[in-house]
DRENPA-3360 file (N, C-alpha, C; in nm, 2 decimals, always signed):
BEGIN
1 = XXXXXXXX = -0.66/-1.40/-0.05/-0.53/-1.34/-0.03/-0.54/-1.18/-0.02 ~ -0.58/-1.12/-0.13/-0.61/-0.98/-0.12/-0.73/-0.95/-0.22 ~ -0.78/-0.83/-0.20/-0.90/-0.79/-0.28/-0.88/-0.65/-0.33 ~ -0.90/-0.62/-0.45/-0.89/-0.48/-0.50/-1.04/-0.44/-0.55 ~ -1.09/-0.34/-0.48/-1.22/-0.29/-0.52/-1.20/-0.15/-0.57 ~ -1.30/-0.11/-0.65/-1.29/+0.03/-0.71/-1.42/+0.10/-0.68 ~ -1.41/+0.23/-0.64/-1.52/+0.32/-0.62/-1.49/+0.45/-0.68 ~ -1.57/+0.49/-0.78/-1.55/+0.61/-0.85/-1.40/+0.63/-0.90;
9 = XXXXXXXX = -1.32/+0.72/-0.84/-1.19/+0.74/-0.89/-1.08/+0.69/-0.79 ~ -1.12/+0.58/-0.72/-1.02/+0.52/-0.63/-1.02/+0.37/-0.63 ~ -0.91/+0.31/-0.60/-0.89/+0.17/-0.59/-0.85/+0.14/-0.44 ~ -0.91/+0.04/-0.38/-0.87/+0.00/-0.24/-0.82/-0.14/-0.24 ~ -0.70/-0.16/-0.20/-0.64/-0.29/-0.18/-0.66/-0.33/-0.04 ~ -0.72/-0.45/-0.01/-0.74/-0.50/+0.12/-0.69/-0.64/+0.13 ~ -0.65/-0.68/+0.24/-0.59/-0.82/+0.26/-0.69/-0.90/+0.35 ~ -0.72/-1.02/+0.30/-0.82/-1.10/+0.36/-0.74/-1.22/+0.42;
17 = XXXXXXXX = -0.75/-1.23/+0.56/-0.70/-1.35/+0.63/-0.54/-1.35/+0.63 ~ -0.48/-1.23/+0.60/-0.34/-1.23/+0.61/-0.29/-1.13/+0.72 ~ -0.17/-1.16/+0.77/-0.11/-1.07/+0.87/+0.03/-1.03/+0.82 ~ +0.07/-1.08/+0.70/+0.20/-1.05/+0.65/+0.20/-1.00/+0.51 ~ +0.27/-0.90/+0.48/+0.29/-0.86/+0.34/+0.43/-0.91/+0.30 ~ +0.43/-1.03/+0.24/+0.56/-1.09/+0.21/+0.57/-1.11/+0.06 ~ +0.68/-1.18/+0.02/+0.72/-1.20/-0.12/+0.60/-1.26/-0.20 ~ +0.54/-1.36/-0.15/+0.43/-1.43/-0.22/+0.31/-1.34/-0.25;
25 = XXXXXXXX = +0.27/-1.27/-0.15/+0.16/-1.17/-0.17/+0.20/-1.06/-0.27 ~ +0.32/-1.01/-0.25/+0.37/-0.90/-0.34/+0.38/-0.94/-0.48 ~ +0.42/-1.07/-0.51/+0.43/-1.11/-0.65/+0.29/-1.11/-0.71 ~ +0.19/-1.16/-0.65/+0.05/-1.15/-0.70/+0.00/-1.01/-0.71 ~ +0.02/-0.94/-0.61/-0.03/-0.80/-0.60/+0.03/-0.71/-0.71 ~ +0.16/-0.73/-0.73/+0.23/-0.66/-0.84/+0.17/-0.68/-0.97 ~ +0.13/-0.80/-1.00/+0.07/-0.82/-1.13/-0.06/-0.74/-1.15 ~ -0.14/-0.74/-1.04/-0.27/-0.67/-1.05/-0.25/-0.52/-1.05;
33 = XXXXXXXX = -0.15/-0.47/-0.98/-0.12/-0.33/-0.98/-0.06/-0.28/-1.11 ~ +0.00/-0.36/-1.18/+0.06/-0.32/-1.31/-0.06/-0.28/-1.40 ~ -0.17/-0.34/-1.39/-0.29/-0.30/-1.47/-0.34/-0.16/-1.43 ~ -0.33/-0.13/-1.30/-0.37/+0.00/-1.24/-0.27/+0.11/-1.30 ~ -0.14/+0.07/-1.30/-0.04/+0.17/-1.35/-0.06/+0.21/-1.50 ~ -0.12/+0.12/-1.58/-0.14/+0.15/-1.72/-0.25/+0.25/-1.74 ~ -0.34/+0.26/-1.64/-0.46/+0.36/-1.65/-0.49/+0.40/-1.50 ~ -0.40/+0.48/-1.44/-0.42/+0.51/-1.30/-0.54/+0.59/-1.27;
41 = XXXXXXXX = -0.61/+0.56/-1.16/-0.73/+0.63/-1.11/-0.68/+0.75/-1.03 ~ -0.77/+0.82/-0.97/-0.73/+0.93/-0.88/-0.66/+0.90/-0.76 ~ -0.69/+0.78/-0.70/-0.63/+0.75/-0.57/-0.62/+0.59/-0.55 ~ -0.51/+0.55/-0.49/-0.48/+0.41/-0.46/-0.47/+0.41/-0.31 ~ -0.55/+0.33/-0.24/-0.55/+0.31/-0.10/-0.51/+0.17/-0.07 ~ -0.42/+0.15/+0.03/-0.38/+0.02/+0.07/-0.43/+0.01/+0.22 ~ -0.52/-0.09/+0.24/-0.58/-0.11/+0.37/-0.50/-0.21/+0.44 ~ -0.42/-0.17/+0.54/-0.33/-0.26/+0.61/-0.40/-0.32/+0.74;
49 = XXXXXXXX = -0.53/-0.32/+0.74/-0.60/-0.38/+0.85/-0.56/-0.53/+0.86 ~ -0.51/-0.57/+0.98/-0.47/-0.70/+1.00/-0.32/-0.73/+0.97 ~ -0.26/-0.64/+0.90/-0.12/-0.67/+0.86/-0.03/-0.62/+0.97 ~ +0.06/-0.70/+1.02/+0.15/-0.66/+1.13/+0.30/-0.69/+1.10 ~ +0.32/-0.73/+0.97/+0.46/-0.75/+0.93/+0.48/-0.73/+0.78 ~ +0.59/-0.66/+0.74/+0.62/-0.64/+0.60/+0.76/-0.69/+0.58 ~ +0.79/-0.77/+0.48/+0.93/-0.81/+0.45/+0.98/-0.71/+0.35 ~ +1.11/-0.73/+0.31/+1.17/-0.64/+0.22/+1.10/-0.62/+0.08;
57 = XXXXXXXX = +1.04/-0.73/+0.03/+0.97/-0.72/-0.09/+0.85/-0.63/-0.08 ~ +0.78/-0.63/+0.04/+0.67/-0.55/+0.07/+0.71/-0.40/+0.07 ~ +0.83/-0.37/+0.14/+0.88/-0.23/+0.14/+0.91/-0.19/+0.00 ~ +0.97/-0.28/-0.08/+1.01/-0.24/-0.22/+0.88/-0.20/-0.30 ~ +0.77/-0.28/-0.28/+0.65/-0.25/-0.35/+0.59/-0.12/-0.31 ~ +0.60/-0.09/-0.18/+0.54/+0.04/-0.13/+0.63/+0.16/-0.19 ~ +0.76/+0.14/-0.20/+0.84/+0.24/-0.26/+0.81/+0.26/-0.41 ~ +0.79/+0.15/-0.48/+0.75/+0.15/-0.62/+0.62/+0.23/-0.64;
65 = XXXXXXXX = +0.52/+0.19/-0.56/+0.39/+0.26/-0.57/+0.40/+0.41/-0.54 ~ +0.48/+0.44/-0.44/+0.50/+0.58/-0.41/+0.57/+0.66/-0.53 ~ +0.67/+0.60/-0.59/+0.73/+0.66/-0.70/+0.64/+0.67/-0.82 ~ +0.56/+0.57/-0.85/+0.46/+0.57/-0.96/+0.36/+0.68/-0.93 ~ +0.32/+0.69/-0.81/+0.22/+0.80/-0.78/+0.27/+0.93/-0.82 ~ +0.39/+0.96/-0.79/+0.45/+1.09/-0.83/+0.46/+1.10/-0.98 ~ +0.51/+0.99/-1.04/+0.54/+0.99/-1.18/+0.41/+1.00/-1.27 ~ +0.30/+0.93/-1.22/+0.18/+0.92/-1.30/+0.07/+1.01/-1.25;
73 = XXXXXXXX = +0.09/+1.07/-1.13/+0.00/+1.18/-1.09/-0.13/+1.12/-1.01 ~ -0.12/+1.01/-0.94/-0.23/+0.97/-0.86/-0.19/+0.98/-0.71 ~ -0.29/+0.98/-0.63/-0.26/+0.99/-0.48/-0.25/+0.84/-0.43 ~ -0.16/+0.83/-0.33/-0.14/+0.70/-0.27/-0.14/+0.72/-0.12 ~ -0.22/+0.64/-0.05/-0.23/+0.64/+0.09/-0.24/+0.50/+0.15 ~ -0.20/+0.49/+0.28/-0.21/+0.37/+0.35/-0.31/+0.40/+0.47 ~ -0.41/+0.31/+0.49/-0.50/+0.33/+0.60/-0.50/+0.20/+0.69 ~ -0.55/+0.22/+0.81/-0.55/+0.12/+0.91/-0.41/+0.06/+0.94;
81 = XXXXXXXX = -0.31/+0.15/+0.95/-0.18/+0.11/+0.98/-0.16/+0.08/+1.13 ~ -0.11/-0.04/+1.16/-0.09/-0.08/+1.30/+0.04/-0.01/+1.35 ~ +0.05/-0.01/+1.48/+0.17/+0.05/+1.55/+0.30/-0.03/+1.50 ~ +0.28/-0.17/+1.48/+0.39/-0.25/+1.44/+0.45/-0.21/+1.30 ~ +0.35/-0.18/+1.21/+0.40/-0.13/+1.08/+0.46/+0.00/+1.08 ~ +0.40/+0.09/+1.16/+0.46/+0.23/+1.18/+0.61/+0.22/+1.23 ~ +0.62/+0.13/+1.33/+0.76/+0.11/+1.38/+0.85/+0.05/+1.28 ~ +0.81/-0.05/+1.20/+0.89/-0.10/+1.09/+0.93/+0.00/+0.99;
89 = XXXXXXXX = +0.84/+0.09/+0.95/+0.87/+0.19/+0.85/+0.97/+0.29/+0.91 ~ +0.96/+0.33/+1.04/+1.05/+0.42/+1.10/+1.19/+0.35/+1.11 ~ +1.19/+0.22/+1.15/+1.32/+0.15/+1.17/+1.40/+0.14/+1.04 ~ +1.33/+0.12/+0.93/+1.41/+0.10/+0.81/+1.42/+0.23/+0.73 ~ +1.38/+0.34/+0.80/+1.39/+0.48/+0.75/+1.32/+0.49/+0.61 ~ +1.20/+0.45/+0.61/+1.12/+0.46/+0.48/+1.04/+0.59/+0.47 ~ +1.01/+0.66/+0.57/+0.93/+0.78/+0.55/+0.99/+0.87/+0.44 ~ +1.12/+0.88/+0.42/+1.18/+0.95/+0.31/+1.16/+0.89/+0.18;
97 = XXXXXXXX = +1.15/+0.76/+0.17/+1.13/+0.69/+0.05/+0.99/+0.68/+0.01 ~ +0.90/+0.64/+0.11/+0.76/+0.63/+0.08/+0.69/+0.77/+0.11 ~ +0.65/+0.83/+0.00/+0.59/+0.96/+0.01/+0.44/+0.95/+0.03 ~ +0.40/+0.93/+0.16/+0.26/+0.91/+0.19/+0.21/+1.04/+0.26 ~ +0.09/+1.09/+0.22/+0.04/+1.21/+0.28/+0.02/+1.20/+0.43 ~ -0.03/+1.08/+0.47/-0.04/+1.07/+0.62/-0.04/+0.92/+0.65 ~ +0.02/+0.89/+0.77/+0.03/+0.76/+0.82/-0.04/+0.75/+0.95 ~ -0.17/+0.75/+0.95/-0.25/+0.76/+1.07/-0.31/+0.63/+1.10;
105 = XXXXXX = -0.29/+0.58/+1.23/-0.34/+0.46/+1.27/-0.49/+0.46/+1.26 ~ -0.55/+0.35/+1.21/-0.69/+0.33/+1.20/-0.76/+0.44/+1.12 ~ -0.69/+0.51/+1.04/-0.75/+0.60/+0.95/-0.84/+0.53/+0.85 ~ -0.97/+0.57/+0.84/-1.06/+0.50/+0.74/-1.01/+0.51/+0.60 ~ -1.04/+0.41/+0.52/-1.00/+0.41/+0.38/-1.11/+0.49/+0.30 ~ -1.08/+0.62/+0.29/-1.18/+0.70/+0.21/-1.11/+0.78/+0.10;
% end
C-alpha cells in the first residue's frame, strides 16, 4: 500500500501499486504519521509517483500535515507530482491551505 523510509533527518512516504490517495489509504497512513508527529524529523517528503487522484480525505491529510509542519517546525514537500494532481490542487484551491515550498513535477525526493 505505502512505505515509509527514513534517511538521516527525513522521512519519505511512497505509494506502491496505488494510483489513488483515498480514504482507505489515508486511514492507515494517518496512523503511521501520528508516530512521526510525536517526534518529528527535519523533513517529511510525500512521493506522489503513480498517484493521479486524491479524494477529500487525501486533501484533508495534506492540509493536516502542512499545519503540523508549521506547528512542529519540520519541512514538508511533495515530489513526483503529476499534472493531474497539480490540477486537482488548483481546482480545489489548496495552494493557500497546503503550504508547500514547491510543487514541481518529477522533482526528485531529496
